[in-house]
C-alpha positions as CSV (number, residue, x, y, z in Angstrom):
1,M,1.9,6.0,-17.7
2,K,2.6,2.9,-15.6
3,N,0.6,2.1,-12.5
4,V,1.7,0.1,-9.5
5,I,-0.9,-2.1,-7.8
6,L,-0.4,-3.3,-4.3
7,I,-2.4,-6.2,-2.9
8,I,-1.9,-6.0,0.8
9,S,-3.1,-8.0,3.7
10,V,-0.3,-7.5,6.3
11,F,0.6,-4.9,8.9
12,F,3.3,-2.9,7.3
13,T,4.6,0.6,6.6
14,I,6.0,1.7,3.3
15,Q,7.7,5.0,2.8
16,I,6.3,6.4,-0.4
17,S,4.6,13.5,2.6
18,A,0.9,12.1,2.9
19,Q,-0.4,9.3,5.1
20,L,-2.2,6.9,2.8
21,T,-4.3,3.8,3.8
22,V,-5.1,0.6,1.9
23,P,-8.8,-0.1,2.3
24,Q,-10.1,-3.2,4.0
25,S,-11.8,-4.2,0.8
26,G,-12.1,-2.7,-2.7
27,V,-9.6,-0.3,-4.2
28,N,-8.4,3.2,-3.8
29,N,-6.0,5.3,-6.0
30,Y,-3.4,7.9,-5.0
31,T,-1.3,10.2,-7.1
32,V,1.7,11.0,-5.0
33,C,5.3,12.1,-5.0
34,S,5.9,10.9,-1.4
35,G,4.1,9.6,1.6
36,T,3.6,6.7,4.0
37,L,1.2,3.9,3.1
38,Y,-0.5,1.9,5.9
39,D,-2.7,-1.1,6.0
40,S,-6.4,-0.8,6.9
41,G,-5.5,-0.4,10.6
42,G,-3.8,2.9,10.0
43,Q,-0.6,4.0,11.7
44,F,-1.3,2.5,15.2
45,G,-4.0,-0.2,14.6
46,N,-4.0,-3.8,13.4
47,Y,-5.3,-4.6,10.0
48,S,-8.8,-6.1,9.8
49,D,-9.4,-9.8,9.5
50,N,-10.0,-11.0,6.0
51,S,-8.7,-7.8,4.5
52,N,-8.3,-8.0,0.7
53,G,-8.3,-4.3,-0.4
54,Y,-5.6,-2.9,-2.7
55,T,-4.1,0.5,-3.6
56,V,-3.0,1.8,-7.0
57,L,-0.1,4.4,-6.7
58,N,0.4,6.8,-9.6
59,P,3.4,9.1,-9.8
60,S,2.5,12.8,-9.5
61,T,4.5,13.5,-12.7
62,P,3.4,11.3,-15.6
63,G,6.2,9.2,-16.9
64,N,8.1,9.1,-13.5
65,M,8.4,6.0,-11.4
66,I,7.5,5.2,-7.8
67,Q,10.2,3.9,-5.5
68,I,8.9,1.7,-2.6
69,G,10.8,0.7,0.5
70,G,9.9,-0.3,4.0
71,T,9.1,-3.2,6.3
72,I,6.5,-5.9,6.4
73,N,5.5,-7.7,9.6
74,G,2.9,-10.5,9.3
75,E,2.2,-14.2,9.5
76,N,4.1,-16.5,7.0
77,C,1.0,-18.6,6.4
78,C,-1.4,-16.0,5.2
79,D,-0.1,-12.4,5.0
80,F,1.4,-11.2,1.7
81,M,2.1,-8.2,-0.5
82,Q,2.2,-8.3,-4.3
83,I,3.5,-5.5,-6.4
84,F,2.6,-5.3,-10.1
85,N,4.1,-3.0,-12.7
């Protein structure tokens, strides 16, 4: 099974049924078939300064893939998202 690791320190929303949140620091894991992934500020708040947490998304059916789409809104100098397969 392949995992997708997101390293996120921007305000963004990704369509991925559940509301999921990237931690301010450390890691969390979700096994999902759909949902919305938010930064550490949640749906309506700003992300915390110096956030460096990340989330691992696993497909709810082993062997399936995860499709990610959405928007990112951050500062060009220091906000970024990385996706690993």
